[in-house]
C-alpha positions as CSV (number, residue, x, y, z in Angstrom):
1,M,22.8,19.0,-1.5
2,A,18.8,19.6,-0.9
3,S,18.1,17.5,-4.2
4,S,19.5,14.4,-2.5
5,D,17.4,14.8,0.7
6,E,14.5,15.2,-2.1
7,S,15.6,12.0,-3.8
8,S,15.3,10.1,-1.0
9,F,11.3,10.8,-0.7
10,S,10.2,10.3,-3.9
11,S,11.4,6.5,-4.5
12,G,8.5,5.9,-3.9
13,G,8.3,1.9,-4.0
14,A,11.5,1.2,-2.9
15,S,11.7,2.7,0.6
16,P,9.5,1.1,3.8
17,S,7.5,4.9,3.7
18,P,4.1,3.1,4.8
19,L,5.5,2.8,8.4
20,G,5.8,6.3,8.2
21,G,2.3,8.2,8.3
22,G,0.0,7.3,5.1
23,P,-0.2,4.1,3.9
24,A,-2.7,5.2,1.7
25,A,-0.8,7.6,0.1
26,D,1.6,5.2,-1.1
27,F,-1.1,2.9,-3.4
28,S,-2.4,4.5,-6.8
29,E,-6.7,4.6,-7.2
30,D,-6.3,2.2,-9.2
31,E,-4.1,-0.7,-6.6
32,E,-6.9,0.7,-3.8
33,D,-9.9,-0.6,-6.1
34,L,-7.7,-3.5,-7.1
35,I,-7.5,-4.6,-3.2
36,A,-10.9,-3.7,-2.1
37,R,-12.4,-5.7,-5.2
38,M,-10.1,-8.3,-4.4
39,Y,-10.7,-8.6,-0.7
40,T,-14.4,-8.7,-1.7
41,L,-14.0,-11.7,-3.7
42,I,-11.2,-13.5,-1.8
43,G,-11.0,-11.9,1.8
44,Q,-7.6,-11.8,3.9
45,R,-5.5,-13.8,1.0
46,W,-3.0,-10.7,1.1
47,T,-0.5,-13.1,-1.1
48,L,-3.2,-14.2,-4.1
49,I,-3.5,-9.7,-3.8
50,A,-0.3,-9.2,-4.1
51,G,0.3,-11.2,-7.2
52,R,-2.0,-9.0,-9.0
53,I,-0.4,-5.7,-8.4
54,P,3.7,-5.8,-9.3
55,G,6.1,-4.4,-7.2
56,R,3.8,-4.7,-4.3
57,T,4.1,-7.3,-1.6
58,A,1.2,-9.2,1.1
59,E,2.9,-7.3,3.9
60,E,2.5,-4.0,2.3
61,I,-1.0,-4.5,1.2
62,E,-2.1,-6.3,4.5
63,K,-0.8,-2.9,6.7
64,Y,-2.6,-0.7,4.1
65,W,-5.9,-2.5,4.1
66,T,-5.2,-2.7,8.1
67,A,-4.9,1.0,8.0
68,K,-7.3,1.6,6.1
69,S,-10.1,-0.3,7.7
70,S,-9.1,1.1,11.0
71,S,-9.6,4.6,10.0
72,S,-12.5,3.9,8.6
73,S,-14.1,2.2,11.6
74,D,-13.6,5.1,13.8
């Protein structure tokens, strides 16, 4: 029974886990780098950025960026 509980946490991309605590943990270093570079080039065009990262939605990327930028400005 404990293994079924663990599997719900390891499903990663399918669950809306960014609402929890650390959305940065849900993105790989490559994804973070790509988001930063794309943001520098095209700004807040989340749909275009999401189109370059398979399995990610514009909403996920915008939430990640907002959380990252608000935590770094504190």
